[in-house]
N, CA, C and O atoms as a Maestro MAE file, in Angstrom:
{
 s_m_m2io_version
 :::
 2.0.0
}

f_m_ct {
 s_m_title
 :::
 protein
 m_atom[312] {
  # First column is atom index #
  i_m_mmod_type
  r_m_x_coord
  r_m_y_coord
  r_m_z_coord
  i_m_residue_number
  s_m_chain_name
  s_m_pdb_residue_name
  s_m_pdb_atom_name
  i_m_atomic_number
  :::
  1 25 -15.721 -1.033 1.938 1 A "PRO " " N  " 7
  2 3 -17.130 -1.779 1.582 1 A "PRO " " CA " 6
  3 2 -16.896 -2.907 1.150 1 A "PRO " " C  " 6
  4 15 -15.916 -3.236 0.482 1 A "PRO " " O  " 8
  5 25 -18.119 -3.836 1.636 2 A "ALA " " N  " 7
  6 3 -17.942 -5.063 1.053 2 A "ALA " " CA " 6
  7 2 -17.427 -5.613 0.061 2 A "ALA " " C  " 6
  8 15 -17.972 -4.959 -0.829 2 A "ALA " " O  " 8
  9 25 -16.925 -6.170 -0.338 3 A "GLY " " N  " 7
  10 3 -16.055 -6.822 -1.303 3 A "GLY " " CA " 6
  11 2 -15.434 -5.903 -2.347 3 A "GLY " " C  " 6
  12 15 -15.694 -5.960 -3.549 3 A "GLY " " O  " 8
  13 25 -14.499 -4.959 -1.710 4 A "PHE " " N  " 7
  14 3 -13.727 -3.935 -2.126 4 A "PHE " " CA " 6
  15 2 -12.447 -4.838 -2.559 4 A "PHE " " C  " 6
  16 15 -12.217 -5.860 -1.911 4 A "PHE " " O  " 8
  17 25 -11.554 -4.447 -3.722 5 A "LYS " " N  " 7
  18 3 -10.350 -5.464 -4.056 5 A "LYS " " CA " 6
  19 2 -9.850 -3.986 -4.829 5 A "LYS " " C  " 6
  20 15 -10.302 -3.512 -5.871 5 A "LYS " " O  " 8
  21 25 -8.793 -3.455 -3.969 6 A "GLY " " N  " 7
  22 3 -7.540 -2.838 -5.022 6 A "GLY " " CA " 6
  23 2 -7.154 -3.129 -6.381 6 A "GLY " " C  " 6
  24 15 -7.074 -4.219 -6.949 6 A "GLY " " O  " 8
  25 25 -6.949 -2.061 -6.766 7 A "GLU " " N  " 7
  26 3 -6.403 -2.510 -8.493 7 A "GLU " " CA " 6
  27 2 -4.884 -2.522 -8.158 7 A "GLU " " C  " 6
  28 15 -4.549 -1.563 -7.463 7 A "GLU " " O  " 8
  29 25 -3.542 -3.682 -8.604 8 A "PRO " " N  " 7
  30 3 -2.842 -3.403 -8.723 8 A "PRO " " CA " 6
  31 2 -1.733 -2.348 -8.838 8 A "PRO " " C  " 6
  32 15 -1.658 -2.001 -10.017 8 A "PRO " " O  " 8
  33 25 -1.030 -1.840 -8.231 9 A "TYR " " N  " 7
  34 3 -0.436 -0.399 -8.505 9 A "TYR " " CA " 6
  35 2 1.117 -0.486 -8.223 9 A "TYR " " C  " 6
  36 15 1.404 -1.388 -7.436 9 A "TYR " " O  " 8
  37 25 2.138 0.229 -8.677 10 A "ARG " " N  " 7
  38 3 3.242 0.026 -8.293 10 A "ARG " " CA " 6
  39 2 3.804 1.881 -8.728 10 A "ARG " " C  " 6
  40 15 3.362 2.571 -9.647 10 A "ARG " " O  " 8
  41 25 4.836 2.246 -7.740 11 A "SER " " N  " 7
  42 3 5.430 3.734 -8.292 11 A "SER " " CA " 6
  43 2 7.017 3.323 -7.609 11 A "SER " " C  " 6
  44 15 7.535 2.319 -7.121 11 A "SER " " O  " 8
  45 25 7.416 4.730 -7.895 12 A "THR " " N  " 7
  46 3 8.962 4.648 -7.421 12 A "THR " " CA " 6
  47 2 9.061 4.756 -5.892 12 A "THR " " C  " 6
  48 15 9.772 3.962 -5.275 12 A "THR " " O  " 8
  49 25 8.368 5.716 -5.269 13 A "ASP " " N  " 7
  50 3 8.064 5.862 -3.994 13 A "ASP " " CA " 6
  51 2 8.512 4.506 -2.848 13 A "ASP " " C  " 6
  52 15 8.697 3.396 -3.345 13 A "ASP " " O  " 8
  53 25 8.629 4.651 -1.676 14 A "GLY " " N  " 7
  54 3 8.624 3.888 -0.768 14 A "GLY " " CA " 6
  55 2 7.346 4.241 0.064 14 A "GLY " " C  " 6
  56 15 7.328 5.410 0.448 14 A "GLY " " O  " 8
  57 25 6.149 3.382 0.462 15 A "THR " " N  " 7
  58 3 5.533 4.060 1.317 15 A "THR " " CA " 6
  59 2 5.048 2.859 2.424 15 A "THR " " C  " 6
  60 15 4.917 1.640 2.307 15 A "THR " " O  " 8
  61 25 4.825 3.910 3.679 16 A "VAL " " N  " 7
  62 3 4.495 3.056 5.087 16 A "VAL " " CA " 6
  63 2 3.038 2.917 5.214 16 A "VAL " " C  " 6
  64 15 2.430 3.988 5.206 16 A "VAL " " O  " 8
  65 25 2.411 1.959 5.317 17 A "PHE " " N  " 7
  66 3 1.215 1.971 5.726 17 A "PHE " " CA " 6
  67 2 1.002 1.703 7.596 17 A "PHE " " C  " 6
  68 15 1.703 1.169 8.457 17 A "PHE " " O  " 8
  69 25 -0.179 2.309 7.596 18 A "ALA " " N  " 7
  70 3 -0.832 2.064 9.233 18 A "ALA " " CA " 6
  71 2 -2.134 1.557 9.207 18 A "ALA " " C  " 6
  72 15 -3.043 2.162 8.638 18 A "ALA " " O  " 8
  73 25 -2.309 0.358 9.852 19 A "CYS " " N  " 7
  74 3 -3.917 -0.002 9.927 19 A "CYS " " CA " 6
  75 2 -4.532 0.454 11.240 19 A "CYS " " C  " 6
  76 15 -4.275 -0.050 12.333 19 A "CYS " " O  " 8
  77 25 -5.467 1.575 10.996 20 A "ALA " " N  " 7
  78 3 -6.348 2.332 11.834 20 A "ALA " " CA " 6
  79 2 -7.327 1.156 12.254 20 A "ALA " " C  " 6
  80 15 -7.353 0.932 13.464 20 A "ALA " " O  " 8
  81 25 -7.915 0.586 11.670 21 A "GLU " " N  " 7
  82 3 -9.335 0.156 11.567 21 A "GLU " " CA " 6
  83 2 -9.273 -1.133 10.610 21 A "GLU " " C  " 6
  84 15 -8.565 -1.019 9.609 21 A "GLU " " O  " 8
  85 25 -10.074 -2.583 10.860 22 A "GLY " " N  " 7
  86 3 -9.972 -3.594 10.079 22 A "GLY " " CA " 6
  87 2 -8.889 -4.801 10.204 22 A "GLY " " C  " 6
  88 15 -8.215 -5.055 11.202 22 A "GLY " " O  " 8
  89 25 -8.879 -5.493 8.945 23 A "HIS " " N  " 7
  90 3 -7.678 -6.649 8.825 23 A "HIS " " CA " 6
  91 2 -8.032 -6.684 7.485 23 A "HIS " " C  " 6
  92 15 -8.934 -6.055 6.933 23 A "HIS " " O  " 8
  93 25 -6.921 -7.797 6.813 24 A "GLY " " N  " 7
  94 3 -7.143 -7.824 5.409 24 A "GLY " " CA " 6
  95 2 -5.855 -8.514 5.104 24 A "GLY " " C  " 6
  96 15 -5.302 -9.327 5.846 24 A "GLY " " O  " 8
  97 25 -5.386 -8.064 3.808 25 A "TYR " " N  " 7
  98 3 -3.995 -8.335 3.771 25 A "TYR " " CA " 6
  99 2 -3.729 -7.623 2.199 25 A "TYR " " C  " 6
  100 15 -4.479 -7.036 1.419 25 A "TYR " " O  " 8
  101 25 -2.530 -7.925 2.167 26 A "THR " " N  " 7
  102 3 -2.273 -7.140 0.840 26 A "THR " " CA " 6
  103 2 -1.110 -7.868 -0.185 26 A "THR " " C  " 6
  104 15 0.041 -8.182 0.119 26 A "THR " " O  " 8
  105 25 -1.635 -7.990 -1.185 27 A "LEU " " N  " 7
  106 3 -0.189 -8.613 -2.288 27 A "LEU " " CA " 6
  107 2 0.672 -7.763 -2.424 27 A "LEU " " C  " 6
  108 15 0.303 -6.594 -2.536 27 A "LEU " " O  " 8
  109 25 1.889 -8.043 -2.450 28 A "VAL " " N  " 7
  110 3 3.334 -7.681 -2.548 28 A "VAL " " CA " 6
  111 2 4.054 -8.226 -3.891 28 A "VAL " " C  " 6
  112 15 4.593 -9.330 -3.808 28 A "VAL " " O  " 8
  113 25 4.086 -7.771 -4.696 29 A "ASP " " N  " 7
  114 3 4.525 -8.901 -5.680 29 A "ASP " " CA " 6
  115 2 4.273 -10.374 -5.866 29 A "ASP " " C  " 6
  116 15 5.074 -11.134 -6.410 29 A "ASP " " O  " 8
  117 25 2.704 -10.841 -5.208 30 A "GLY " " N  " 7
  118 3 2.513 -11.813 -5.257 30 A "GLY " " CA " 6
  119 2 2.620 -12.547 -4.148 30 A "GLY " " C  " 6
  120 15 1.959 -13.581 -4.045 30 A "GLY " " O  " 8
  121 25 3.663 -12.029 -2.915 31 A "GLU " " N  " 7
  122 3 3.582 -12.821 -1.805 31 A "GLU " " CA " 6
  123 2 2.828 -11.943 -0.762 31 A "GLU " " C  " 6
  124 15 3.185 -10.799 -0.480 31 A "GLU " " O  " 8
  125 25 1.796 -12.552 -0.235 32 A "LYS " " N  " 7
  126 3 0.430 -12.293 0.714 32 A "LYS " " CA " 6
  127 2 1.187 -11.453 1.888 32 A "LYS " " C  " 6
  128 15 2.359 -11.805 2.020 32 A "LYS " " O  " 8
  129 25 0.833 -10.583 2.625 33 A "LEU " " N  " 7
  130 3 1.175 -9.919 4.009 33 A "LEU " " CA " 6
  131 2 -0.240 -9.420 4.604 33 A "LEU " " C  " 6
  132 15 -0.948 -8.553 4.093 33 A "LEU " " O  " 8
  133 25 -0.444 -9.966 5.501 34 A "GLU " " N  " 7
  134 3 -1.523 -9.836 6.282 34 A "GLU " " CA " 6
  135 2 -1.203 -8.740 7.644 34 A "GLU " " C  " 6
  136 15 -0.194 -8.668 8.346 34 A "GLU " " O  " 8
  137 25 -2.462 -7.956 7.695 35 A "TRP " " N  " 7
  138 3 -2.405 -7.181 8.386 35 A "TRP " " CA " 6
  139 2 -3.633 -6.606 9.395 35 A "TRP " " C  " 6
  140 15 -4.706 -7.162 9.159 35 A "TRP " " O  " 8
  141 25 -3.673 -5.768 10.294 36 A "GLY " " N  " 7
  142 3 -4.611 -5.851 11.308 36 A "GLY " " CA " 6
  143 2 -4.413 -4.229 12.628 36 A "GLY " " C  " 6
  144 15 -3.404 -3.603 12.951 36 A "GLY " " O  " 8
  145 25 -5.370 -4.125 12.907 37 A "VAL " " N  " 7
  146 3 -5.375 -2.680 13.837 37 A "VAL " " CA " 6
  147 2 -3.898 -2.942 14.731 37 A "VAL " " C  " 6
  148 15 -3.530 -3.877 15.442 37 A "VAL " " O  " 8
  149 25 -3.186 -1.502 14.280 38 A "ASN " " N  " 7
  150 3 -1.614 -1.085 14.869 38 A "ASN " " CA " 6
  151 2 -0.881 -2.067 14.094 38 A "ASN " " C  " 6
  152 15 0.337 -2.047 14.265 38 A "ASN " " O  " 8
  153 25 -1.368 -2.967 13.237 39 A "ASP " " N  " 7
  154 3 0.074 -3.409 12.314 39 A "ASP " " CA " 6
  155 2 0.780 -1.987 11.236 39 A "ASP " " C  " 6
  156 15 0.118 -1.020 10.860 39 A "ASP " " O  " 8
  157 25 1.942 -2.182 10.991 40 A "VAL " " N  " 7
  158 3 2.603 -1.357 10.009 40 A "VAL " " CA " 6
  159 2 3.125 -1.894 9.439 40 A "VAL " " C  " 6
  160 15 3.811 -2.744 10.008 40 A "VAL " " O  " 8
  161 25 3.194 -1.823 8.063 41 A "PHE " " N  " 7
  162 3 4.124 -2.506 6.879 41 A "PHE " " CA " 6
  163 2 4.984 -1.358 5.780 41 A "PHE " " C  " 6
  164 15 4.783 -0.144 5.777 41 A "PHE " " O  " 8
  165 25 5.733 -1.917 5.096 42 A "VAL " " N  " 7
  166 3 6.234 -0.864 3.957 42 A "VAL " " CA " 6
  167 2 6.165 -1.825 2.890 42 A "VAL " " C  " 6
  168 15 6.517 -3.005 2.917 42 A "VAL " " O  " 8
  169 25 5.498 -0.941 1.635 43 A "ILE " " N  " 7
  170 3 5.697 -1.421 0.376 43 A "ILE " " CA " 6
  171 2 7.500 -0.767 -0.001 43 A "ILE " " C  " 6
  172 15 7.932 0.243 0.555 43 A "ILE " " O  " 8
  173 25 8.219 -1.481 -0.892 44 A "PRO " " N  " 7
  174 3 9.393 -1.102 -1.105 44 A "PRO " " CA " 6
  175 2 9.023 -0.689 -2.524 44 A "PRO " " C  " 6
  176 15 7.989 -1.004 -3.113 44 A "PRO " " O  " 8
  177 25 10.183 0.185 -3.059 45 A "PRO " " N  " 7
  178 3 9.969 1.226 -4.252 45 A "PRO " " CA " 6
  179 2 9.714 0.085 -5.421 45 A "PRO " " C  " 6
  180 15 10.273 -1.012 -5.426 45 A "PRO " " O  " 8
  181 25 8.807 0.525 -6.367 46 A "TRP " " N  " 7
  182 3 8.777 -0.075 -7.585 46 A "TRP " " CA " 6
  183 2 7.696 -1.657 -7.197 46 A "TRP " " C  " 6
  184 15 7.319 -2.229 -8.220 46 A "TRP " " O  " 8
  185 25 7.403 -2.070 -6.340 47 A "LYS " " N  " 7
  186 3 7.094 -3.439 -6.257 47 A "LYS " " CA " 6
  187 2 5.974 -3.073 -6.308 47 A "LYS " " C  " 6
  188 15 5.723 -1.877 -6.161 47 A "LYS " " O  " 8
  189 25 4.696 -4.265 -6.597 48 A "ARG " " N  " 7
  190 3 3.273 -4.201 -7.166 48 A "ARG " " CA " 6
  191 2 2.804 -4.453 -6.151 48 A "ARG " " C  " 6
  192 15 3.284 -5.334 -5.437 48 A "ARG " " O  " 8
  193 25 1.516 -3.602 -5.739 49 A "TYR " " N  " 7
  194 3 1.133 -4.420 -4.667 49 A "TYR " " CA " 6
  195 2 -0.701 -3.696 -4.709 49 A "TYR " " C  " 6
  196 15 -1.073 -2.588 -5.094 49 A "TYR " " O  " 8
  197 25 -1.545 -4.906 -4.124 50 A "GLN " " N  " 7
  198 3 -2.975 -4.797 -4.223 50 A "GLN " " CA " 6
  199 2 -3.215 -5.062 -2.882 50 A "GLN " " C  " 6
  200 15 -2.641 -5.917 -2.207 50 A "GLN " " O  " 8
  201 25 -4.278 -4.128 -2.443 51 A "HIS " " N  " 7
  202 3 -4.753 -4.121 -1.082 51 A "HIS " " CA " 6
  203 2 -6.056 -4.825 -1.408 51 A "HIS " " C  " 6
  204 15 -6.700 -4.714 -2.451 51 A "HIS " " O  " 8
  205 25 -6.404 -5.735 -0.112 52 A "MET " " N  " 7
  206 3 -7.664 -6.612 -0.055 52 A "MET " " CA " 6
  207 2 -8.382 -7.024 1.372 52 A "MET " " C  " 6
  208 15 -8.359 -8.119 1.933 52 A "MET " " O  " 8
  209 25 -8.997 -5.860 1.760 53 A "PRO " " N  " 7
  210 3 -9.191 -5.925 3.067 53 A "PRO " " CA " 6
  211 2 -10.528 -7.092 3.286 53 A "PRO " " C  " 6
  212 15 -11.417 -7.237 2.447 53 A "PRO " " O  " 8
  213 25 -10.434 -7.941 4.724 54 A "ALA " " N  " 7
  214 3 -11.453 -8.531 4.703 54 A "ALA " " CA " 6
  215 2 -12.532 -8.163 5.121 54 A "ALA " " C  " 6
  216 15 -13.554 -8.790 4.842 54 A "ALA " " O  " 8
  217 25 -12.543 -6.978 5.943 55 A "VAL " " N  " 7
  218 3 -13.912 -6.169 6.416 55 A "VAL " " CA " 6
  219 2 -13.430 -4.645 6.041 55 A "VAL " " C  " 6
  220 15 -12.230 -4.399 5.918 55 A "VAL " " O  " 8
  221 25 -14.453 -3.620 5.864 56 A "GLU " " N  " 7
  222 3 -14.293 -2.018 6.180 56 A "GLU " " CA " 6
  223 2 -12.668 -1.819 7.078 56 A "GLU " " C  " 6
  224 15 -12.392 -2.292 8.181 56 A "GLU " " O  " 8
  225 25 -11.946 -1.131 6.349 57 A "SER " " N  " 7
  226 3 -10.903 -1.205 7.025 57 A "SER " " CA " 6
  227 2 -10.554 0.205 6.713 57 A "SER " " C  " 6
  228 15 -11.118 0.843 5.824 57 A "SER " " O  " 8
  229 25 -9.281 0.837 7.731 58 A "VAL " " N  " 7
  230 3 -8.816 2.436 7.452 58 A "VAL " " CA " 6
  231 2 -7.142 2.301 7.668 58 A "VAL " " C  " 6
  232 15 -6.492 2.292 8.713 58 A "VAL " " O  " 8
  233 25 -6.745 2.209 6.373 59 A "LEU " " N  " 7
  234 3 -5.162 2.424 6.332 59 A "LEU " " CA " 6
  235 2 -4.667 3.357 6.065 59 A "LEU " " C  " 6
  236 15 -4.931 3.644 4.897 59 A "LEU " " O  " 8
  237 25 -3.728 4.404 6.765 60 A "PHE " " N  " 7
  238 3 -3.209 5.538 6.577 60 A "PHE " " CA " 6
  239 2 -2.036 5.274 5.906 60 A "PHE " " C  " 6
  240 15 -1.625 4.119 5.797 60 A "PHE " " O  " 8
  241 25 -1.269 6.521 5.301 61 A "SER " " N  " 7
  242 3 -0.027 6.279 4.650 61 A "SER " " CA " 6
  243 2 1.153 7.086 4.499 61 A "SER " " C  " 6
  244 15 0.821 8.269 4.578 61 A "SER " " O  " 8
  245 25 1.940 7.001 4.383 62 A "ILE " " N  " 7
  246 3 3.053 8.201 4.399 62 A "ILE " " CA " 6
  247 2 4.134 7.712 3.182 62 A "ILE " " C  " 6
  248 15 4.471 6.544 3.373 62 A "ILE " " O  " 8
  249 25 4.694 8.250 2.107 63 A "SER " " N  " 7
  250 3 5.599 7.996 1.350 63 A "SER " " CA " 6
  251 2 6.861 9.480 0.901 63 A "SER " " C  " 6
  252 15 6.522 10.624 1.205 63 A "SER " " O  " 8
  253 25 7.972 9.278 0.326 64 A "ASP " " N  " 7
  254 3 8.621 10.216 0.292 64 A "ASP " " CA " 6
  255 2 8.203 10.821 -1.477 64 A "ASP " " C  " 6
  256 15 8.856 11.610 -2.160 64 A "ASP " " O  " 8
  257 25 6.983 10.154 -1.806 65 A "ARG " " N  " 7
  258 3 6.639 10.576 -3.054 65 A "ARG " " CA " 6
  259 2 6.938 12.422 -3.511 65 A "ARG " " C  " 6
  260 15 7.366 12.763 -4.614 65 A "ARG " " O  " 8
  261 25 6.587 13.421 -2.350 66 A "PRO " " N  " 7
  262 3 6.843 14.955 -2.731 66 A "PRO " " CA " 6
  263 2 8.400 14.818 -3.066 66 A "PRO " " C  " 6
  264 15 8.827 15.266 -4.129 66 A "PRO " " O  " 8
  265 25 9.022 14.354 -2.383 67 A "ALA " " N  " 7
  266 3 10.553 14.293 -2.438 67 A "ALA " " CA " 6
  267 2 10.845 14.214 -4.048 67 A "ALA " " C  " 6
  268 15 11.414 14.967 -4.838 67 A "ALA " " O  " 8
  269 25 10.161 12.897 -4.164 68 A "GLN " " N  " 7
  270 3 10.688 12.417 -5.634 68 A "GLN " " CA " 6
  271 2 10.458 13.112 -6.725 68 A "GLN " " C  " 6
  272 15 11.222 13.159 -7.689 68 A "GLN " " O  " 8
  273 25 8.966 13.913 -6.583 69 A "GLU " " N  " 7
  274 3 8.480 14.552 -7.219 69 A "GLU " " CA " 6
  275 2 9.318 15.945 -7.732 69 A "GLU " " C  " 6
  276 15 9.689 16.116 -8.893 69 A "GLU " " O  " 8
  277 25 9.573 17.074 -6.416 70 A "ALA " " N  " 7
  278 3 10.306 17.928 -6.536 70 A "ALA " " CA " 6
  279 2 11.228 17.240 -7.428 70 A "ALA " " C  " 6
  280 15 11.062 17.550 -8.607 70 A "ALA " " O  " 8
  281 25 12.223 16.328 -7.185 71 A "LEU " " N  " 7
  282 3 13.437 16.055 -7.787 71 A "LEU " " CA " 6
  283 2 13.254 15.364 -9.439 71 A "LEU " " C  " 6
  284 15 14.106 14.796 -10.123 71 A "LEU " " O  " 8
  285 25 12.093 15.602 -9.689 72 A "GLY " " N  " 7
  286 3 11.365 14.685 -11.102 72 A "GLY " " CA " 6
  287 2 11.974 13.156 -11.178 72 A "GLY " " C  " 6
  288 15 12.664 12.722 -12.100 72 A "GLY " " O  " 8
  289 25 11.619 12.539 -10.162 73 A "ILE " " N  " 7
  290 3 12.269 11.270 -10.461 73 A "ILE " " CA " 6
  291 2 11.086 10.244 -9.956 73 A "ILE " " C  " 6
  292 15 11.229 9.045 -9.719 73 A "ILE " " O  " 8
  293 25 9.771 11.090 -9.844 74 A "TRP " " N  " 7
  294 3 9.021 10.178 -9.239 74 A "TRP " " CA " 6
  295 2 8.279 9.489 -10.621 74 A "TRP " " C  " 6
  296 15 7.887 10.159 -11.576 74 A "TRP " " O  " 8
  297 25 8.177 8.050 -10.517 75 A "ARG " " N  " 7
  298 3 6.888 7.497 -11.502 75 A "ARG " " CA " 6
  299 2 6.230 6.573 -11.263 75 A "ARG " " C  " 6
  300 15 6.743 5.795 -10.459 75 A "ARG " " O  " 8
  301 25 4.849 6.199 -11.798 76 A "GLU " " N  " 7
  302 3 4.530 4.948 -11.676 76 A "GLU " " CA " 6
  303 2 3.380 4.275 -12.631 76 A "GLU " " C  " 6
  304 15 2.657 4.979 -13.336 76 A "GLU " " O  " 8
  305 25 3.290 3.022 -12.594 77 A "GLY " " N  " 7
  306 3 3.052 2.230 -13.740 77 A "GLY " " CA " 6
  307 2 2.408 1.058 -13.306 77 A "GLY " " C  " 6
  308 15 2.530 0.814 -12.106 77 A "GLY " " O  " 8
  309 25 1.560 0.040 -14.189 78 A "ASN " " N  " 7
  310 3 1.153 -1.096 -13.550 78 A "ASN " " CA " 6
  311 2 1.624 -2.084 -14.459 78 A "ASN " " C  " 6
  312 15 1.441 -3.278 -14.222 78 A "ASN " " O  " 8
  :::
 }
 m_bond[311] {
  # First column is bond index #
  i_m_from
  i_m_to
  i_m_order
  :::
  1 1 2 1
  2 2 3 1
  3 3 4 2
  4 3 5 1
  5 5 6 1
  6 6 7 1
  7 7 8 2
  8 7 9 1
  9 9 10 1
  10 10 11 1
  11 11 12 2
  12 11 13 1
  13 13 14 1
  14 14 15 1
  15 15 16 2
  16 15 17 1
  17 17 18 1
  18 18 19 1
  19 19 20 2
  20 19 21 1
  21 21 22 1
  22 22 23 1
  23 23 24 2
  24 23 25 1
  25 25 26 1
  26 26 27 1
  27 27 28 2
  28 27 29 1
  29 29 30 1
  30 30 31 1
  31 31 32 2
  32 31 33 1
  33 33 34 1
  34 34 35 1
  35 35 36 2
  36 35 37 1
  37 37 38 1
  38 38 39 1
  39 39 40 2
  40 39 41 1
  41 41 42 1
  42 42 43 1
  43 43 44 2
  44 43 45 1
  45 45 46 1
  46 46 47 1
  47 47 48 2
  48 47 49 1
  49 49 50 1
  50 50 51 1
  51 51 52 2
  52 51 53 1
  53 53 54 1
  54 54 55 1
  55 55 56 2
  56 55 57 1
  57 57 58 1
  58 58 59 1
  59 59 60 2
  60 59 61 1
  61 61 62 1
  62 62 63 1
  63 63 64 2
  64 63 65 1
  65 65 66 1
  66 66 67 1
  67 67 68 2
  68 67 69 1
  69 69 70 1
  70 70 71 1
  71 71 72 2
  72 71 73 1
  73 73 74 1
  74 74 75 1
  75 75 76 2
  76 75 77 1
  77 77 78 1
  78 78 79 1
  79 79 80 2
  80 79 81 1
  81 81 82 1
  82 82 83 1
  83 83 84 2
  84 83 85 1
  85 85 86 1
  86 86 87 1
  87 87 88 2
  88 87 89 1
  89 89 90 1
  90 90 91 1
  91 91 92 2
  92 91 93 1
  93 93 94 1
  94 94 95 1
  95 95 96 2
  96 95 97 1
  97 97 98 1
  98 98 99 1
  99 99 100 2
  100 99 101 1
  101 101 102 1
  102 102 103 1
  103 103 104 2
  104 103 105 1
  105 105 106 1
  106 106 107 1
  107 107 108 2
  108 107 109 1
  109 109 110 1
  110 110 111 1
  111 111 112 2
  112 111 113 1
  113 113 114 1
  114 114 115 1
  115 115 116 2
  116 115 117 1
  117 117 118 1
  118 118 119 1
  119 119 120 2
  120 119 121 1
  121 121 122 1
  122 122 123 1
  123 123 124 2
  124 123 125 1
  125 125 126 1
  126 126 127 1
  127 127 128 2
  128 127 129 1
  129 129 130 1
  130 130 131 1
  131 131 132 2
  132 131 133 1
  133 133 134 1
  134 134 135 1
  135 135 136 2
  136 135 137 1
  137 137 138 1
  138 138 139 1
  139 139 140 2
  140 139 141 1
  141 141 142 1
  142 142 143 1
  143 143 144 2
  144 143 145 1
  145 145 146 1
  146 146 147 1
  147 147 148 2
  148 147 149 1
  149 149 150 1
  150 150 151 1
  151 151 152 2
  152 151 153 1
  153 153 154 1
  154 154 155 1
  155 155 156 2
  156 155 157 1
  157 157 158 1
  158 158 159 1
  159 159 160 2
  160 159 161 1
  161 161 162 1
  162 162 163 1
  163 163 164 2
  164 163 165 1
  165 165 166 1
  166 166 167 1
  167 167 168 2
  168 167 169 1
  169 169 170 1
  170 170 171 1
  171 171 172 2
  172 171 173 1
  173 173 174 1
  174 174 175 1
  175 175 176 2
  176 175 177 1
  177 177 178 1
  178 178 179 1
  179 179 180 2
  180 179 181 1
  181 181 182 1
  182 182 183 1
  183 183 184 2
  184 183 185 1
  185 185 186 1
  186 186 187 1
  187 187 188 2
  188 187 189 1
  189 189 190 1
  190 190 191 1
  191 191 192 2
  192 191 193 1
  193 193 194 1
  194 194 195 1
  195 195 196 2
  196 195 197 1
  197 197 198 1
  198 198 199 1
  199 199 200 2
  200 199 201 1
  201 201 202 1
  202 202 203 1
  203 203 204 2
  204 203 205 1
  205 205 206 1
  206 206 207 1
  207 207 208 2
  208 207 209 1
  209 209 210 1
  210 210 211 1
  211 211 212 2
  212 211 213 1
  213 213 214 1
  214 214 215 1
  215 215 216 2
  216 215 217 1
  217 217 218 1
  218 218 219 1
  219 219 220 2
  220 219 221 1
  221 221 222 1
  222 222 223 1
  223 223 224 2
  224 223 225 1
  225 225 226 1
  226 226 227 1
  227 227 228 2
  228 227 229 1
  229 229 230 1
  230 230 231 1
  231 231 232 2
  232 231 233 1
  233 233 234 1
  234 234 235 1
  235 235 236 2
  236 235 237 1
  237 237 238 1
  238 238 239 1
  239 239 240 2
  240 239 241 1
  241 241 242 1
  242 242 243 1
  243 243 244 2
  244 243 245 1
  245 245 246 1
  246 246 247 1
  247 247 248 2
  248 247 249 1
  249 249 250 1
  250 250 251 1
  251 251 252 2
  252 251 253 1
  253 253 254 1
  254 254 255 1
  255 255 256 2
  256 255 257 1
  257 257 258 1
  258 258 259 1
  259 259 260 2
  260 259 261 1
  261 261 262 1
  262 262 263 1
  263 263 264 2
  264 263 265 1
  265 265 266 1
  266 266 267 1
  267 267 268 2
  268 267 269 1
  269 269 270 1
  270 270 271 1
  271 271 272 2
  272 271 273 1
  273 273 274 1
  274 274 275 1
  275 275 276 2
  276 275 277 1
  277 277 278 1
  278 278 279 1
  279 279 280 2
  280 279 281 1
  281 281 282 1
  282 282 283 1
  283 283 284 2
  284 283 285 1
  285 285 286 1
  286 286 287 1
  287 287 288 2
  288 287 289 1
  289 289 290 1
  290 290 291 1
  291 291 292 2
  292 291 293 1
  293 293 294 1
  294 294 295 1
  295 295 296 2
  296 295 297 1
  297 297 298 1
  298 298 299 1
  299 299 300 2
  300 299 301 1
  301 301 302 1
  302 302 303 1
  303 303 304 2
  304 303 305 1
  305 305 306 1
  306 306 307 1
  307 307 308 2
  308 307 309 1
  309 309 310 1
  310 310 311 1
  311 311 312 2
  :::
 }
}
C-alpha cells in the first residue's frame, strides 16, 4: 500500500528475498540496498533490516528458520 514502511527487524536466520513486482529499497544495518523486479538479495543472520517499497511491491522470501527452530537455536529481536 502507498506509504508502507516496514518495521526494523532482525533474527538469527539468513533470508533470501526475490522481488516479483515493484521496487524500493531495504535498509540493512543502515546500509541502503535498492531492489526491483527480478532482483535477489540476502539478509545475513542477526542484521537489522527494514523494507521501504517505493510502490506496491511483492517480495518472496526463504530462510533457514525451520532448521534453526528444529535445533532450538532460532531467535528474533529488535
